C-alpha positions as CSV (number, residue, x, y, z in Angstrom):
1,M,18.8,46.0,-88.0
2,T,19.8,45.9,-84.4
3,I,21.8,48.7,-82.9
4,S,23.5,48.8,-79.5
5,V,25.3,51.7,-77.8
6,T,28.3,52.2,-75.7
7,G,29.4,55.5,-74.2
8,H,30.6,57.5,-71.3
9,R,29.0,58.0,-67.9
10,P,28.1,61.5,-66.8
11,D,31.5,62.2,-65.2
12,K,33.0,62.3,-68.7
13,L,30.0,64.2,-70.1
14,G,30.2,67.5,-68.1
15,S,28.7,65.8,-65.0
16,E,25.2,66.2,-66.6
17,Y,23.6,63.6,-64.3
18,D,20.1,65.0,-65.2
19,M,20.9,64.6,-68.9
20,K,19.6,68.1,-69.6
21,G,22.8,70.0,-70.3
22,P,24.3,71.0,-73.6
23,I,26.5,67.8,-74.0
24,S,23.5,65.5,-73.3
25,R,21.3,67.5,-75.7
26,N,24.0,67.3,-78.4
27,I,24.4,63.5,-78.0
28,Y,20.6,63.0,-78.0
29,S,20.2,65.0,-81.3
30,T,23.1,63.2,-83.0
31,L,21.8,59.8,-82.0
32,E,18.3,60.9,-83.1
33,C,19.6,61.7,-86.6
34,I,21.5,58.4,-86.8
35,I,18.4,56.4,-85.7
36,A,16.2,58.3,-88.2
37,Q,18.6,57.4,-91.0
38,L,19.1,53.7,-90.0
39,K,15.5,52.9,-88.9
40,P,16.5,50.0,-86.6
41,S,14.0,47.4,-85.7
42,L,15.6,46.9,-82.3
43,M,17.9,48.8,-80.0
44,I,20.0,47.5,-77.1
45,T,21.1,49.6,-74.1
46,G,23.3,48.6,-71.2
47,M,21.2,50.7,-68.8
48,A,24.2,52.6,-67.3
49,L,24.0,56.3,-66.4
50,G,24.9,58.7,-69.2
51,V,24.8,57.6,-72.8
52,D,22.9,54.4,-72.2
53,M,20.0,56.3,-70.6
54,I,20.0,58.9,-73.4
55,F,19.8,56.0,-75.9
56,A,17.0,54.3,-74.0
57,N,15.0,57.5,-73.8
58,L,15.4,58.0,-77.6
59,A,14.1,54.4,-78.2
60,I,11.1,55.2,-76.0
61,R,10.3,58.5,-77.7
62,Q,10.7,57.0,-81.1
63,N,8.6,53.9,-80.2
64,I,11.5,51.5,-81.1
65,P,11.6,48.3,-79.1
66,F,14.7,47.9,-77.0
67,I,16.4,45.4,-74.8
68,A,17.7,46.4,-71.4
69,A,21.0,44.5,-71.0
70,I,21.6,44.7,-67.3
71,P,25.2,43.6,-66.2
72,F,23.9,42.3,-62.8
73,E,20.9,42.5,-60.7
74,G,20.8,45.7,-58.7
75,Q,23.3,47.8,-60.7
76,Q,21.3,50.9,-59.8
77,K,21.2,50.5,-56.1
78,K,24.0,52.9,-55.2
79,W,22.9,55.6,-57.6
80,P,21.1,58.8,-56.5
81,L,17.4,58.3,-56.0
82,K,16.4,60.4,-59.1
83,S,18.7,58.2,-61.2
84,Q,17.2,55.0,-59.7
85,Q,13.7,56.3,-60.5
86,L,14.7,57.1,-64.1
87,Y,16.2,53.6,-64.4
88,N,13.0,51.9,-63.2
89,R,10.9,54.1,-65.5
90,I,13.0,53.1,-68.5
91,L,12.9,49.4,-67.6
92,S,9.1,49.6,-67.6
93,Y,9.3,50.3,-71.3
94,A,11.8,47.6,-72.3
95,K,10.7,44.9,-74.7
96,E,13.0,42.6,-72.8
97,K,15.2,42.7,-69.7
98,V,18.3,40.5,-69.7
99,V,20.5,40.2,-66.6
100,V,23.8,39.1,-68.2
101,C,25.6,38.0,-65.0
102,E,24.5,36.6,-61.7
103,G,25.4,38.0,-58.4
104,G,26.3,41.5,-57.3
105,Y,28.8,44.1,-58.5
106,E,32.1,43.1,-60.1
107,P,33.8,45.4,-62.6
108,W,34.3,42.7,-65.2
109,K,30.5,42.3,-65.5
110,M,30.2,45.6,-67.3
111,Q,32.5,44.2,-70.1
112,K,30.5,40.9,-70.2
113,R,27.3,43.0,-70.7
114,N,29.0,44.9,-73.5
115,E,30.1,41.7,-75.2
116,W,26.5,40.4,-74.9
117,M,25.2,43.5,-76.6
118,V,27.9,43.5,-79.4
119,D,27.3,39.8,-80.1
120,R,23.6,40.6,-80.9
121,S,24.1,43.8,-82.9
122,D,24.6,44.8,-86.5
123,L,26.0,48.1,-85.5
124,L,27.6,49.6,-82.4
125,I,27.3,53.3,-81.8
126,A,30.2,54.5,-79.6
127,V,29.9,57.8,-77.9
128,W,33.5,58.0,-77.1
129,D,36.2,60.6,-76.5
130,G,39.0,58.2,-77.3
131,S,40.0,57.6,-73.6
132,K,40.7,54.2,-72.1
133,G,38.0,52.6,-70.0
134,G,34.8,50.6,-70.5
135,T,33.8,52.3,-73.8
136,Y,37.3,51.7,-75.2
137,N,37.1,48.0,-74.2
138,C,33.7,47.7,-75.8
139,V,34.9,49.3,-79.1
140,N,37.9,47.0,-79.2
141,Y,35.6,44.0,-78.7
142,A,33.4,45.1,-81.6
143,V,36.4,45.6,-83.8
144,D,37.6,42.0,-83.0
145,K,34.1,40.7,-83.8
146,G,33.9,42.6,-87.0
147,V,30.8,44.6,-85.9
148,E,30.4,47.9,-87.7
149,I,31.0,50.9,-85.4
150,K,29.7,54.5,-85.7
151,R,31.6,56.8,-83.4
152,I,30.3,60.0,-82.0
153,D,32.9,62.2,-80.2
154,P,31.1,63.9,-77.3
155,R,33.7,66.7,-77.2
156,L,32.6,68.1,-80.6
């Protein structure tokens, strides 16, 4: 089974950029339980700050191979230095790195990355508070494609 994740950035998760606060810990433990139950053979992360990084860290700690689906080369370049270092550390563990779109930043490239992940997944885990945005768009794409979705509401 291949599982991908979509979810919020730190600004919608209590601004826990270091991923060490109570919201991040709760998301990690919830994801850990789901992963233990499903025992995926492969995980796919979009490598964005927030939920994607939590998911990637879980794959590393559980020794589950993962694909880093990168929306475009250099997505991390405007992030804080600590976040860039974490990004590069996580990439060093990836089974495969896929750059989905050529060129630099364009907002639509995040959705193309999400579509790429969903198209290769048996299940999408959505850490989503129900608001509109990239996670909402990814969930709608998965619904249209008939991919199973497991939702985690980060507010609970």
